[in-house]
PAFIDO-842415 format. One record per residue (C-alpha): x, y, z. Coordinates in steps of 0.2 Angstrom, whole numbers, plus 5000, padded with zeros to 4 digits. Each point is the difference from the previous one (the first is absolute). Layout:
% PAFIDO-842415
XYZ
...
//
This chain:
% PAFIDO-842415
538652395151
499349944984
498150025000
499049874990
498350035006
498950145008
498649995013
498850074986
499849994982
501550074990
498950124989
499350085015
501650065006
500750174991
501849934998
501350124992
501849964995
501049915007
498549885004
499649874987
498449904999
500949844997
501050035018
501450115006
501450025012
499950125015
501750085002
499750165010
499250075015
499050124989
499249854990
499549915016
499150165005
499150014983
499549825001
499350035017
498950144993
499349884988
500049835009
499749935017
501149854996
500949914985
500749834996
501949984996
501049874993
501549985011
501149914987
499850164989
500450135013
501850025008
500149945018
498149965002
500249825002
500750025018
498250055005
499349824994
501449905009
499449825003
501149985016
499049975015
499950145013
499149915015
499850165010
499150084986
498949854997
499649985018
499650195001
498849994986
499049855007
499950085018
499450164993
498649924991
499649895016
499750155011
498250024996
499649814996
499449895013
500849824999
498549894996
499749844990
498349994991
500349834993
501149895012
501249884989
499249834999
501549904994
501950034999
500950054983
500549824997
498349935003
499350124987
501450004987
499449854990
498250064998
500450174997
501249944986
498549914992
498850155002
501350104992
500349894985
498149994998
500050205000
501250004987
499149884988
498350105004
500950164996
500849944984
498449934994
499150175003
501450094990
499749864986
498250034999
500250184998
501349984987
498849894990
498550115003
499149895011
499250035018
501149955014
499449895014
499550105014
499649855012
501749934997
500850175006
498850015015
500549825005
501850024999
500050175009
498949925014
501349875002
501450135000
499050095014
499849845010
501949984999
500450175005
498849995015
500949845005
501750074999
500450154989
501949965000
499949844991
499250084983
501150165002
501649905002
499649894984
499550154990
501550105005
501249854997
499549994981
501050104988
499450195001
499650064983
498650104991
499149854992
498250025002
499949845010
501350055013
499450175004
498149965001
500349865012
501250095010
498850155001
498649895005
500949905014
500750165006
498350105000
499249855009
501550005013
499750185003
498149995001
500249855013
501350115010
498650145000
498649875005
498950034985
498549885000
500249854990
498750054986
501150174998
501649894998
499249894986
499450174992
501850085002
500849834994
499049994984
500350184996
501949995003
500249854989
499150094985
500350175002
501450014988
499249894986
499950144988
501849994997
499749844991
499250124986
501650114999
501549974988
501249885008
501550114993
499250155011
499949905015
501849934998
500850164994
501750025007
500350184998
499050155007
498150024994
499450144989
498650115007
498849914987
500649835007
499750055018
498250054995
499749844991
500649885015
498850115012
498649944987
500249835008
498850045014
498550044989
500449854990
500149895016
498350075005
499249954984
500749825000
499549985018
498350064996
499949884986
500249855012
498549935008
499450035017
501550125005
499350105015
500050204998
501250015015
501349914990
499850114985
500150155011
501749955007
500749964981
499450174995
500850095015
501749915004
501050134991
499150155008
501050095015
499750095015
500550174994
499149994983
501549964990
499549844994
498949944985
498849974991
498750115009
501250105012
499149945016
500650065017
499949965018
498249935004
499649974982
501249865000
499349845009
501149915013
500149854990
500650094984
501350095012
500749845005
500049934983
500950154994
501350015014
500449824998
500150024981
501250145002
501249905012
500049844989
500450114986
501450085009
500849855006
499949904984
501350014986
499450114984
500849994984
500750175003
500649995018
500449885014
498849975014
500150115016
500249915016
498549985011
500850135012
500250134985
498249974996
499350025017
501150165003
499250084984
498349955005
500250085017
500750154993
498550024989
498749965014
498450104999
500550064983
500049844989
499149895013
499150025016
501450025014
499249895011
499849864987
501950024996
500549985018
498949845002
500849944984
501850025007
499549915016
499249864990
501749984989
501250035013
501950035000
500349834992
498549954989
499749814998
501249944987
501450125003
501749924999
501250065014
501649975006
500249975020
501550055011
500549825000
500450014981
498549894995
498850044986
498249975002
498250064995
498750085011
498649875002
498950105012
500050175009
500050055019
498750145002
500750045017
501949994997
500150054981
501949975000
499849825005
499049904988
500049814996
501449964987
500349844990
501849984999
500649944983
501950035000
501249965014
501350125006
501449924988
498850054986
499549824996
498249954996
499249915015
499249834996
498650035011
499550185002
499750065019
498750105007
500550135014
498950115009
501250155004
498750065013
500149835010
501949995002
499950055018
499749825003
501849964995
501050115012
501749914997
500050054981
500350184992
498350064994
499850014981
499550164993
499750074982
501350104995
499550044981
498849964986
500949904986
499649974981
499949814999
500750004983
501750065007
500049835010
499449904984
498349975008
498549974991
498650035012
498749894991
501149845001
499949995019
498149995000
499349944983
//
């Protein structure tokens, strides 16, 4: 394994040869034992380690997926605090307009900051309120549109994705509407500090040095200063921004808070931020699949984030997140447009490509959980998650 990052600052660990502060390869059992003495966990680059890539396979294992969701469901009663008011299709157009407004508002905030002006807090609150209303009507519509956009690390895409995902999880948890609004504003603004960091640092392809990692961590304090400079921003929003990189076990930054010191809204913002970062392409690595990210979060429950919150998040996301491209046993290719909380393996799918791999003139929506109504046909089931690029699919072209 090639170790690229530790669970603590490099300078705090008394490494000796053959370990190198810029990264090192583990080749013997003795080296693993030494590493275990110094760290509880480390980060590896599977492409630099021999044989490590097999542990990050993108092949779909339905047994493992189903097992994970069932494990997390054991202590979570099935409930719906906010019943859906409209269908996905009915909400799509309005959700699209709100997301376009969100982008315009966020871009204006960034422009104001870069010009040294005070950003428009009222516009931020107004667009977040619209996002909250859309998520309450039907969370799948906004989640679908956000996920179908190209996943990259631009400030817009990450900020909007984190905001929508945080609101979706907050809705799932039954948070009061005022808390959802606080969470939405904070999630949208929590990484504003990166605007003040060098572009070449944020887009660096190679491994970051220790000094560069420490510089990136400064974005939290910068974000707090920027948000505080805005007019009429509630203290609760500032608190979430200040704490969204704190971790349950005290390993976060900048204040090393732990457990009850971290507010629930901050824990939600941090969890969603981590998931979105893991499932987005970075300059130095490809995005992880949703399942890989969920497995990693589950294995670190009660360490990085509260176990109960992680389990609720997995239930909220489900086996096939809205916007996932999947292949059916019929040979058809489609995209998940809504999930089924009771039957996780049977979401609603919009079929885009027929069994002959031809683009369908009119995409067809299929509810995999309702196929018992058609007993004469072989039930369709999802066989694997697919990369839309392999089928020359540009997700956004179907819906924008």
